[in-house]
C-alpha positions in Angstrom: 123.9 45.9 78.8 122.4 45.2 75.3 119.0 46.7 74.7 118.3 44.5 71.7 119.3 41.4 73.6 116.5 41.9 76.2 113.8 41.6 73.5 112.7 38.0 73.0 112.4 36.7 69.4 108.8 35.7 68.6 108.4 32.4 66.8 105.7 32.3 64.1 103.3 29.4 63.8 105.0 27.4 60.9 108.5 27.7 62.5 110.1 25.2 64.9 113.1 26.2 67.0 115.2 23.7 68.9 118.2 24.5 71.4 120.8 21.8 72.2 124.2 22.5 73.9 124.4 26.1 72.5 123.3 25.0 68.9 120.1 26.7 67.7 118.2 24.7 64.9 115.4 26.7 63.2 113.1 24.9 60.6 110.4 26.6 58.6 108.7 26.5 55.3 111.8 27.9 53.4 114.3 25.4 54.8 116.3 24.8 58.0 119.3 26.7 59.4 121.5 25.9 62.4 124.2 28.0 64.3 126.3 27.2 67.2 126.8 30.0 69.8 129.5 30.6 72.5 128.7 29.2 75.9 128.6 32.7 77.2 125.1 33.1 76.1 122.1 31.1 77.7 119.3 30.5 75.1 115.9 29.3 76.1 112.7 28.7 74.2 109.4 29.3 76.1 105.9 29.9 75.1 106.6 30.8 71.3 109.6 33.0 72.2 113.3 32.6 72.3 115.0 34.4 75.0 118.7 35.3 75.6 120.7 35.8 78.9 124.4 36.5 79.4 125.9 33.5 81.2 128.0 35.8 83.4 128.8 39.5 83.9 131.9 39.5 81.5 132.2 42.0 78.8 132.2 39.3 76.1 129.0 37.7 77.4 127.2 41.1 77.5 128.3 41.8 74.0 127.4 38.3 72.6 123.9 38.0 73.9 122.6 40.9 71.8 124.4 39.5 68.8 123.0 36.0 69.4 119.6 37.4 69.5 120.0 39.4 66.3 121.4 36.2 64.5 118.6 34.1 65.7 116.0 36.7 64.6 117.6 36.7 61.1 117.4 32.8 61.1 113.7 33.0 61.9 113.1 35.6 59.1 115.1 33.5 56.8 113.1 30.3 57.2 109.8 32.2 56.9 110.5 34.9 54.2 114.0 34.1 52.9 116.8 36.4 51.7 117.3 37.6 48.2 120.2 39.5 46.6 120.2 40.6 43.0 123.3 41.0 40.8 123.5 42.6 37.5 126.3 42.1 34.8 127.3 45.0 32.6 129.9 44.9 29.8 129.9 43.9 26.1 129.9 40.1 25.9 129.5 39.7 29.7 126.8 37.0 30.5 125.7 34.2 32.9 124.1 31.0 32.3 123.0 28.1 34.5 124.6 24.6 33.8 123.0 22.2 36.3 124.6 22.9 39.8 127.1 25.5 38.4 126.8 29.1 37.2 128.7 29.7 34.1 130.0 33.3 33.8 131.5 34.8 30.7 133.3 37.9 32.0 135.9 38.8 29.3 138.5 36.4 30.4 139.9 33.8 28.0 138.1 31.1 30.0 134.7 30.6 31.4 134.2 30.9 35.2 132.3 28.0 36.6 131.0 28.8 40.1 129.7 25.9 42.1 126.3 26.6 43.8 126.4 25.6 47.5 123.6 23.6 49.0 120.7 25.8 50.3 121.2 28.4 47.7 119.0 28.9 44.6 120.3 31.1 41.7 118.1 32.1 38.7 119.4 34.0 35.8 117.1 36.3 33.5 118.3 38.0 30.3 121.7 36.5 30.8 122.7 39.7 32.7 120.5 39.5 35.9 121.4 37.0 38.6 119.1 36.4 41.6 120.6 34.6 44.6 118.0 33.3 47.1 118.2 31.2 50.3 117.2 30.9 54.0 120.6 31.5 55.6 121.5 35.4 55.4 125.2 34.8 55.7 125.5 32.3 53.0 123.3 34.4 50.6 125.7 37.3 51.2 128.8 35.3 50.9 127.6 33.7 47.6 126.8 37.2 46.2 130.2 38.6 47.2 132.1 35.7 45.7 130.3 36.0 42.4 130.9 39.8 42.5 134.6 39.3 43.2 135.4 37.6 39.9 135.0 41.0 38.1 134.1 43.9 40.5 132.7 47.0 38.7 135.6 49.1 37.3 135.5 52.9 37.6 136.2 53.9 34.0 133.5 52.1 31.8 131.6 50.8 34.7 131.6 47.2 33.5 131.6 44.2 35.8 129.3 42.3 38.2 127.5 44.7 40.7 124.9 44.3 43.4 121.6 45.9 42.3 121.5 49.5 43.8 125.2 49.6 44.3 126.7 53.0 43.4 129.9 52.9 41.5 132.1 56.1 41.4 133.0 56.8 37.8 136.3 58.4 37.0 137.2 60.5 34.1 139.7 58.9 31.5 142.8 60.4 30.2 142.5 63.6 28.2 144.8 64.6 25.3 146.2 68.1 26.1 
């Protein structure tokens, strides 16, 4: 049995949680997030706490109720505090700008890269090299960050590219003339 699944998720004062047909909707000051869970997990809201119980004694149900609890706890944290990921762009001539609902990236290619910003995500650019991705959905913030990084991951020789702040890039030694 999951130990994390047994602990109910506390609901803060400004947060509203609604459960209907396996779909959990969490609303708070930063926004709203919804997620549908497998019917193997019974989710209930009572006295400012969300509780989780496996629907049967199958291995999948026992595994999923701890996972569901963790996801709902992340949803509650997202609508109260929000999630932030920072990216930094390194390289000569590499830069980022905001153009309306698009992020314009100049990453050394012959063309600019226009990234459409999804609904529920706020992107801010400072110094043309620092990009901050904010939102209330943990999965969406991580996916947007990974998609932006995938346009030019940091390369190991000069270290240029788009990296997550704090990411360690292993550097390699270049060719030597013997």
